[in-house]
N, C-alpha and C positions, 0 to 999 in steps of 0.2 A: 794286697792279700785280699782276692775277691772271695774267699770263704768266709771271710767275716764281716761282709756288707750288711748280712741281717741284723748280725749284733750292733753295727754301727746304726743303722737306720732305728732299732730300738732305742739307744741311748740318744740319738738324735730327737728323737719324739718324746723323749722324756725330758730332755733339756728344753725344747721348743714350750711344752706343757707348763714347766716349773716358771719360766720368764712370762707366759699367759697367765698364769694363777699370778702370779705377782704384779702385773698390771691392772688386772682386774681388782687385786687389793688396793693398790694404789688411787683406785677410783677412775680407771678406763671404763669408758660406757661401751665401746666396741674395741674388739681386736681383731685385725686382719693377719694373717698369716700369708708368706710367699715363701713358696719352696724354691730357692734360687741357688741349690748347692750343685745344679749341673754335673750330676754323674755320667750322664749320658744313658742312664736307664729309661725304657718309654714311660713306666710309673713314677709317681714322686718318690722322693727320698725317705719322705717322712711315712709314715703308717695311718694314714688317713682314718681308719676304724680305731686309733688309739688316740688320734689329736683330741685335744678337750673340747669338749661340742661347745663351748661359750665363744670359741675362736671360728672365724670365718675364712676358708681357705680362698685365696685370689688366684683363680687361672684365666687363662683365656684358649681358645680354639687354636690359636696359631701360636707361634714360638715367640717369646719376648725375652728382652733382657730385663732382669728384675731389677737390676741396679740404677736403670736409667729408664726404662719404657714404662713406668707407673706415676712418674711426678708429674701430678695436678695439684697446682695452689688449693688451698683451704679443704682439703679432704682428709689429711692426717696432721696430727697435733706433733707426734714424735714417733723417732724410727727406734727398734730394737733391733739387732743383729743376733744369731746365735750359732756359734760353732764356726767362728771366722777364722783365718788363718793368719799369719804374721806375712810379712813382705818378703818378695823373693830375696833370696841371699843371706835372711836375716838368722837362721839355724834354726828357725821354728820348725814344729812339726809338720809335715808336708805344705812348708811354705811356699808361697804361691802369690802372683797376682795375675787372675783370670786363668792363666795356664803355666804349667810348670816351664822353668828355662828363661823366661823372659823378666824384666824389669818394667816397671810400669812408672814413667817419670812425667813428672807435671811439675810446671817451673823450675827443673833442674834438680827435684829431689823423688827418689823412689818414694812410692805411695803403697800402701795396703788396700785391698777390698774394702775395708770398713771407709777409708779415708776417700775412696771413690763413691762410696753410699753416701757420705756425710756431704762431699760437693755437690752431688747430683740434689738430693733431698734439700740442701741447703737455699738450691737457685727459689725455692718455694715456701722458704721459710719452716722446714719440716726439720728440728735438729736429731742427730742420733745421740740419743742418751745413756743406751746401753750397749755392751758387748760383750760375748764371751768367746773365749779361745785358751791357748797357752800363754805361757810367760813371755815369750818372746813378742806375741800380740800385744800385750799390757804394754812392753817397754817401746815397741813402735808406737803408740798413743800415747804415750804421757806428754809427750811436746807439743804435737799437732793438735790433738784433741783434748785437753785436760781437764774436760767437763764431762766426758764420757764415763759413765760406772763401768769398770771392766771387772769381770769375774774370770780368775786364772781357773781353768778346770783342770789343767794339767802341765808339766813341767817338761819340756821338751829336751831329750837326750840327745837328739840328732833330726835328720830329716825325715828320718823314717820311724822313729821311736819316742815314746814319750811316758811318763809316769803320770797316770790319772791320780788326782784326787779322790777320796770315797765320795761316791755317787751322791747318799744322801747328802754330804757336808755342801757338796759344790751346787746342787740344788737347792738346797735351802739357802744360801747366798744368794743363786740366781733369784729366787723368788723374794728374796728381801728387797 
């Protein structure tokens, strides 16, 4: 639904800001934001003029893979991911891993993009501590990543539809 893209950008930016605020509330000294949603549009999916001014946007002059190209030891203490999708075939809203229609299998197990982020950052000792997405993502992460604080922002009703939680309620939980 391309006509809903502008609305989606607003929701995404608000969700990211809730998490940024929560990280600072929890004692973070710095928060860096990477827009890794990859919509294919030339501009970021986040509304940069509405991004929490305390956060620093990480960008590069050349294309990079936000999931694996930033991992350097000693830079970050923890990783939070916002607006993530359940794995391919899970029945989640727009469920996919990297692209629609393929499974990403590691060691014989289909994985989510959140798990790929976790494996990538785990190489340098920075754990994923937070994720937000639909109820199917929460189910996907319960076994392989039980330490991750997951906030369910919507309940998937199909691959193309979901019932969202009230925005103020979901964002309050994301900030907490």
